[in-house]
VMD Tcl script that draws the C-alpha trace (Angstrom):
set ca {
  {203.15 -85.49 -128.13}
  {205.95 -84.20 -125.96}
  {206.65 -85.47 -122.48}
  {205.32 -82.25 -120.99}
  {202.15 -82.58 -123.09}
  {201.63 -86.15 -121.87}
  {202.15 -85.02 -118.28}
  {199.65 -82.18 -118.72}
  {197.06 -84.52 -120.22}
  {197.62 -87.10 -117.48}
  {197.07 -84.40 -114.85}
  {193.71 -83.59 -116.44}
  {192.78 -87.29 -116.48}
  {193.62 -87.56 -112.78}
  {191.45 -84.52 -111.99}
  {188.61 -86.11 -113.94}
  {189.12 -89.43 -112.12}
  {188.73 -87.71 -108.74}
  {185.33 -86.49 -109.86}
  {184.23 -89.75 -111.52}
  {184.44 -91.61 -108.22}
  {181.74 -89.59 -106.40}
  {179.58 -89.73 -109.53}
  {179.65 -86.20 -110.94}
  {178.01 -85.87 -114.35}
  {180.36 -86.20 -117.31}
  {179.03 -82.97 -118.83}
  {179.90 -81.05 -115.65}
  {183.39 -82.55 -115.50}
  {184.00 -81.78 -119.17}
  {182.85 -78.18 -118.79}
  {184.95 -77.59 -115.68}
  {188.09 -79.10 -117.23}
  {187.38 -77.55 -120.65}
  {187.50 -80.86 -122.52}
  {185.00 -82.79 -124.61}
  {182.20 -84.80 -123.05}
  {183.11 -87.81 -125.19}
  {186.67 -87.75 -123.82}
  {185.36 -87.83 -120.24}
  {183.08 -90.73 -121.22}
  {186.07 -92.64 -122.62}
  {188.07 -91.99 -119.46}
  {185.10 -93.05 -117.34}
  {184.88 -96.34 -119.20}
  {188.62 -96.90 -118.84}
  {188.41 -96.02 -115.15}
  {185.53 -98.47 -114.61}
  {187.48 -101.29 -116.26}
  {190.93 -100.67 -114.79}
  {190.78 -98.06 -112.06}
  {193.13 -95.12 -111.68}
  {196.08 -97.20 -112.92}
  {194.41 -97.57 -116.33}
  {194.28 -93.77 -116.72}
  {198.01 -93.29 -116.23}
  {200.09 -92.35 -119.25}
  {201.75 -95.28 -120.97}
  {204.38 -93.10 -122.64}
  {204.78 -92.17 -126.29}
  {202.93 -94.19 -128.92}
  {205.94 -94.38 -131.21}
  {209.66 -93.78 -131.09}
  {210.60 -90.45 -132.57}
  {212.37 -90.58 -135.92}
  {215.42 -88.79 -134.60}
  {216.01 -91.43 -131.93}
  {215.48 -94.41 -134.26}
  {219.15 -94.51 -135.21}
  {219.28 -91.81 -137.87}
}
mol new
graphics top color blue
foreach p $ca { graphics top sphere $p radius 0.5 }
foreach p [lrange $ca 0 end-1] q [lrange $ca 1 end] { graphics top cylinder $p $q radius 0.2 }
display resetview
């Protein structure tokens, strides 16, 4: 995923986190943000275990092939 894609996804996670705190239903959050209910449930679990910091992007999963010294 590109850096802009990661930033976009992180922004959505932060919007969801704002609504998880007051206790909105996951189905309502998912519908409003146009994402899957299961994804909101995963984020809720992550949020409960590590707070807002745990929802922040950790960067790319792998190094791109073009930057690996080719």
